[in-house]
N, C-alpha and C positions, 0 to 999 in steps of 0.2 A: 426527692422523695422518702417519706419514710420506710422503715423498712416491713410496720409493721402493714401499709401498705403495697409493699412488693411482694408480702408472701400471698395478703389476698387477692390482687390481679397476677399469678403463679398458677400457668395450668398445670392439673395435675401430672402430667408428664415431669414438666418443667419442678416441681416437687418433690416427685419420686426421687430424682436424676441429684438435687441437692442433699438431699436426704441418703441417700447414697454417698456422694462425697464424703459426709461427715464421718461415716458405718466406716469408708474406706481410709480417709485420710487421721482417722481417731485411732484407730484399735476397738475392738468391742471394749475391752477394758475400760477406756476409757469415756466410750460413748455411754457403755452400762453406767458409772458412777452419774455422770450430765443425768439419764434419764431417770436413776434413781429418786436422786434429789428435788427433780422436778415432779414427782410424782406415783413416785416408787414400783413406776412404770421398768419394762425393761425385755430386751430384742427378743425376739422368739429363738426355734434351733438355724433357723437360716439366716441371721440377723439379716431379713427383708422387711419386719411387720412388727410395731409396739403394741406391748402386752402388758395388761396388767392384772390382777387377781381380785380382785376385791371381794371383801367379806373379812368375817372378826382372824378366820386361819387359813388366810388367801388362797392357795393351793384347792385345798385340801378342802373347801367353805362348795355347795353347789345350793343350783334352786336362784331365789329372788337377790340375797344378798352375795352371792356367790360365783362362781365361775369364773371363764377367762374374758375376756375385755379385749377385744381390738381398737387401738386408738389412733386416731388419726395424727398422717406427717404433718402435713398442715398446720396443725393445734400445736405438734413440737416447733418448728420450725418460730413459728408467733409467736411464742412464748420465748424461744432462744434469742430471733433477733431484736426484743423489747427490752425494757430496763427491767423487769421481772429479777432474771437470774440473779441479780444483787441489791433486793429484796429485802429490808433488814430485818423489817415484821417478819417473814418469814425463813431468812438464811442466817439471822442473827447479824447481831452490832459487826459494822468495819468486814463482813463482805465481800463488799470492793475492794480492800484490801488484802485477802487471804493470796500470795501470789502463784500458789498452784489452781485455785480457783481458778479466777483470772482470766490465766493461759489455757488451759483448756479450754471456756466461754470462748478466750479471743480464734483460736485454732478452730474450736466448734462452727462458729462466723465467717472465716475466712474460708474454708471448707466450703459452706454451704453458700455465700456470696459468690463466689469463683464457677460455680457451676451454674448458676442462675447469671452470671454475666452470657 
């Protein structure tokens, strides 16, 4: 079973457990780095939600193109468990050869999959 199918078939509770395992296993700094590189999102203060502040000036922008947006954990897990973290068009040539990024993604995947097992 591919990992993307695994994520789509997970219950909401399982998705939450997998995300919490990543947050706990990696720590706030490492998961923040992954989230920022994924789509410039971040953890909320409690560390239990993924948030983003779209718009030209992020946190201070309001209305149609601003404000706070909650991003689904399932969407993050689907990205994490796919080939997307190593997409050279997005993250630059040889991203797969970056030992820090590779180790970070590997640890996050291991935490997610261990919680989903």
